[in-house]
matplotlib code that plots the C-alpha trace (Angstrom):
import matplotlib.pyplot as plt

x = [0.0, 3.0, 2.9, -0.1, 2.5, 4.8, 4.8, 3.3, 0.7, -1.3, -2.8, -5.7, -7.4, -10.7, -12.7, -15.2, -17.4, -16.9, -18.8, -16.6, -19.1, -17.2, -17.9, -18.4, -18.7, -15.4, -13.6, -14.9, -13.6, -10.1, -10.1, -11.2, -8.2, -5.9, -7.5, -7.3, -3.6, -2.9, -1.3, -0.5, -2.6, -4.6, -4.0, -7.3, -7.5, -3.8, -2.5, -3.3, -6.7, -7.5, -8.1, -7.4, -10.1, -12.9, -15.5, -15.8, -19.0, -17.4, -14.4, -16.7, -18.5, -15.2, -14.2, -17.6, -17.3, -13.8, -14.8, -17.8, -15.6, -12.8, -14.8, -11.7, -9.5, -6.9, -5.6, -7.3, -5.2, -7.2, -5.9, -7.2, -5.3, -7.0, -6.1, -7.7, -6.9, -10.6, -11.3, -8.6, -9.9, -13.4, -12.1, -10.1, -13.1, -15.2, -12.7, -12.6, -16.4, -16.6, -14.3, -10.8, -7.8, -5.3, -4.7, -2.4, -1.9, -0.2, 0.6, -1.7, -1.2, -1.7, 0.1, 3.4, 3.5, 6.2, 7.7, 5.9, 2.5, 2.9, 3.7, 0.5, -1.6, -0.4, -0.7, -4.3, -5.3, -3.5, -5.3, -8.7, -9.1, -7.7, -6.4, -2.6, -1.3, 1.3, 3.1, 2.8, 6.1, 5.5, 7.1, 6.5, 2.8, 2.6, 5.7, 6.4, 9.6, 9.8, 12.9, 14.4, 13.8, 10.1, 9.9, 11.5, 9.0, 6.1, 7.3, 6.8, 3.1, 0.8, -0.7, 1.9, 3.7, 5.1, 6.4, 5.9, 9.1, 10.1, 13.0, 16.3, 18.0, 21.1, 19.1, 21.2, 18.4, 20.6, 22.3, 19.0, 17.5, 20.5, 20.3, 16.5, 15.8, 17.6, 16.0, 12.4, 12.4, 12.0, 9.1, 8.5, 7.9, 9.8, 8.5, 9.0, 7.0, 8.3, 7.8, 10.9, 13.2, 11.2, 12.8, 16.1, 14.7, 13.5, 16.8, 18.5, 16.1, 12.9, 9.8, 7.3, 6.6, 3.7, 2.9, 1.0, 1.4, 0.3, -3.0, -3.6, -1.4, -0.8, 0.5, 3.7, 4.2, 3.9, 6.5, 9.0, 8.3, 8.8, 12.2, 13.3, 12.3, 14.1, 17.3, 17.4, 19.3, 19.6, 15.9, 15.1, 17.4, 15.7, 12.2, 13.1, 13.8, 10.2, 9.0, 11.4, 9.3, 6.5, 8.9, 10.2, 6.6, 6.0, 9.1, 8.2, 4.4, 3.8, 2.3, -1.2, -1.7, 0.0, -2.0, -5.3, -4.3, -3.3, -6.5, -8.5, -6.4, -7.0, -10.8, -10.7, -12.3, -13.3, -13.2, -10.7, -8.6, -10.4, -10.0, -7.8, -5.6, -5.7, -5.5, -2.4, -2.5, -2.6, 1.2, 1.8, -1.1, 0.6, 3.7, 1.7, 0.2, 3.7, 4.9, 1.9, 2.7, 6.3, 5.1, 2.7, 5.6, 6.4, 3.4, 5.2, 8.4, 8.9, 9.8, 13.5, 14.6, 15.7]
y = [0.0, 2.3, 2.6, 5.0, 7.5, 7.4, 9.8, 13.2, 14.1, 17.1, 19.3, 21.5, 24.4, 23.8, 26.8, 28.0, 31.0, 33.5, 31.3, 28.4, 26.4, 24.4, 25.3, 21.7, 22.7, 24.6, 21.9, 19.3, 21.3, 21.5, 17.7, 16.9, 18.8, 16.7, 13.4, 14.4, 15.2, 11.8, 12.7, 9.8, 10.9, 13.9, 15.3, 16.7, 18.9, 19.6, 23.0, 24.3, 22.8, 24.9, 21.9, 24.0, 26.5, 24.1, 22.4, 18.7, 18.9, 20.8, 18.6, 15.6, 17.4, 18.0, 14.4, 13.2, 15.5, 14.3, 10.6, 11.2, 13.1, 10.5, 7.3, 5.4, 6.5, 8.2, 7.6, 10.1, 11.1, 13.1, 15.3, 14.5, 17.0, 18.5, 20.0, 17.2, 13.5, 12.6, 15.1, 13.7, 10.2, 11.2, 13.0, 9.9, 7.7, 10.2, 10.0, 6.2, 5.9, 8.4, 6.4, 8.0, 5.8, 7.1, 9.7, 12.6, 13.6, 16.7, 17.3, 20.4, 22.1, 25.3, 24.1, 22.8, 19.0, 16.9, 14.1, 11.6, 13.4, 13.4, 9.7, 8.8, 11.1, 9.4, 6.0, 6.6, 8.0, 5.3, 2.7, 4.3, 3.1, 0.6, 3.3, 3.8, 7.0, 9.5, 11.6, 15.3, 16.9, 20.6, 22.6, 25.9, 25.6, 23.3, 24.6, 21.0, 19.3, 15.5, 14.1, 11.2, 8.9, 9.8, 9.0, 5.7, 4.8, 5.9, 3.8, 0.7, 1.4, -0.5, 1.6, 4.4, 3.9, 7.3, 10.7, 14.1, 15.9, 19.6, 20.7, 20.2, 23.5, 22.4, 20.8, 17.7, 15.2, 12.3, 12.4, 12.7, 9.8, 7.6, 8.3, 7.8, 4.8, 2.1, 3.2, 3.7, 0.3, -1.2, 0.1, 3.2, 6.0, 9.3, 12.4, 16.1, 19.3, 22.8, 22.9, 24.8, 22.1, 18.9, 18.3, 18.1, 15.8, 13.5, 13.6, 12.5, 9.6, 10.8, 8.7, 11.5, 15.2, 16.6, 19.5, 22.8, 23.8, 20.4, 21.0, 24.0, 23.4, 19.7, 19.5, 21.5, 20.0, 16.5, 17.5, 18.6, 15.5, 13.2, 14.8, 14.6, 11.0, 10.1, 11.6, 14.2, 17.0, 19.1, 19.0, 19.8, 22.8, 24.0, 23.6, 25.2, 28.4, 28.7, 27.8, 30.1, 33.3, 31.4, 29.7, 33.2, 34.3, 31.1, 31.8, 35.4, 35.2, 31.5, 29.3, 29.5, 33.1, 32.9, 29.8, 31.5, 34.5, 32.3, 30.3, 33.5, 34.9, 31.6, 31.8, 28.4, 29.8, 33.3, 32.4, 34.0, 32.5, 32.4, 35.4, 36.5, 35.5, 38.4, 38.2, 39.7, 43.3, 44.7, 44.9, 41.4, 40.0, 41.4, 39.5, 36.3, 37.0, 37.5, 34.3, 32.4, 33.8, 32.6, 29.1, 29.1, 29.5, 25.8, 24.8, 26.0, 24.1, 20.5, 18.0, 17.1, 13.8, 11.2]
z = [0.0, 0.3, -3.5, -3.0, -1.7, -4.7, -7.7, -8.2, -5.6, -6.5, -3.8, -4.9, -3.2, -1.5, -2.7, -0.1, 0.6, 3.3, 5.7, 5.1, 3.0, 0.3, -3.3, -4.5, -8.2, -8.2, -6.3, -8.7, -11.6, -10.1, -9.4, -12.9, -14.3, -12.1, -13.1, -16.8, -16.4, -14.9, -11.6, -9.4, -6.4, -5.2, -1.8, -0.6, 2.5, 2.9, 3.8, 0.3, 0.8, 3.9, 6.2, 9.3, 8.3, 7.6, 9.9, 10.1, 8.1, 5.3, 5.2, 4.7, 1.9, 0.2, 0.5, -0.8, -3.8, -4.6, -4.3, -6.6, -9.1, -9.2, -9.0, -8.0, -10.9, -8.8, -5.3, -2.9, 0.1, 2.7, 5.4, 8.9, 11.0, 14.0, 17.4, 19.4, 19.0, 19.1, 16.4, 14.2, 14.9, 13.7, 10.6, 9.7, 10.0, 8.0, 5.2, 5.2, 5.2, 2.4, 0.2, 0.6, -0.2, 2.3, 5.1, 5.7, 9.3, 10.6, 14.3, 14.7, 18.0, 20.0, 23.1, 21.6, 21.5, 22.9, 20.8, 23.1, 22.7, 18.9, 19.0, 20.8, 18.7, 15.5, 17.0, 17.9, 14.6, 12.6, 14.6, 14.0, 10.4, 8.0, 5.6, 5.1, 6.6, 5.6, 8.3, 7.4, 8.6, 8.0, 10.7, 8.9, 9.7, 12.7, 14.5, 15.3, 14.3, 14.1, 15.7, 13.7, 16.6, 16.5, 12.8, 13.4, 16.1, 13.9, 11.0, 13.1, 13.5, 11.2, 8.4, 8.7, 5.5, 4.4, 5.4, 3.7, 4.5, 4.3, 2.3, 4.2, 4.9, 3.1, 0.2, 0.6, -0.1, -0.9, 2.5, 4.3, 2.3, 2.9, 6.6, 7.0, 4.6, 6.6, 9.8, 8.5, 6.8, 3.3, 1.4, 3.6, 1.2, 1.6, -0.3, -0.1, -0.3, -1.0, -4.8, -5.7, -4.3, -5.1, -8.6, -6.9, -4.3, -7.0, -8.8, -5.6, -5.0, -3.3, -3.9, -4.3, -4.8, -2.8, -5.0, -4.7, -8.3, -9.5, -7.8, -10.1, -13.2, -13.3, -16.9, -16.5, -13.1, -14.6, -17.2, -14.5, -12.4, -15.4, -16.2, -12.6, -12.1, -15.3, -13.9, -16.7, -15.0, -18.1, -18.8, -15.1, -15.2, -18.5, -17.1, -13.7, -15.5, -16.5, -13.0, -11.1, -11.2, -9.5, -7.0, -6.1, -5.3, -3.2, -1.2, -0.6, 0.1, 0.8, -1.8, -0.2, -1.1, -4.5, -5.6, -4.7, -6.8, -9.7, -9.5, -9.8, -12.6, -14.5, -13.7, -12.1, -9.0, -7.8, -4.1, -1.8, 1.0, 4.3, 6.6, 8.2, 5.2, 2.8, -1.0, -2.6, -3.6, -7.2, -7.8, -6.4, -8.4, -11.5, -10.6, -10.3, -13.7, -15.2, -13.6, -15.1, -18.5, -18.2, -17.3, -20.2, -22.6, -21.8, -23.9, -27.1, -26.3, -27.3, -24.7, -24.5, -26.0, -23.4]

ax = plt.figure().add_subplot(projection="3d")
ax.plot(x, y, z, "-o")
ax.set_aspect("equal")
plt.show()
């Protein structure tokens, strides 16, 4: 089942109105694009999908809409992060009953969690369903850092089969992978998020790219993924030049704000991020438009020969 956590995983927005009610039609349109592009999996209700801003009822509506849209054609990974263990437990069970294929769990907290508290939280949620689970290691949003010993302990829990890692500060993916793989066990999938660094992660042996941009523009993301998985460094470098203006905006403003602006510019949704998150201003929106135009130039370029 760890194969469900390999490849290009696309994380779409969850468009919702100002009261937090999910726009099912807009969400379905986004998911249909991902299915048509042939991504390996869809990460619903991740950080890009506003999981922390939605009620249990609305999260369930989003899962039901995605399941209905996909009809089993793509692996559907659903975020189940919540402050309380019982809430995460219930969200995981909701996702399983609605037809999700896998879970993604972040250690959401207000009072900072200890390593031991995080362990028991994950063990409880993993034991609540039969679905395979991916550890969501995202210290930039959760302010929790997984110690290596904690990852090792979690890897021994049935159903926990993968980890979604942040970019290492030195970008030395190979060293990190060589250190972690023997300890996490054969078949345990290690993937990365942080779009601007994930092609390098794949070149150095990562199993998966958990991608924000693939959730909106799956075709160019698939092209970059394919080149990286093939080990084609020259092609990756060529493609990265077209992505770089967007990556720069992600690093400056955070991908969440930028991807909402991009989705609006492309008329894929007209919803805004939930308050208190503010949309980008006029001048920064222009920068997003320019970045999208640069990325669109890829459509006119032939794919590199192997």
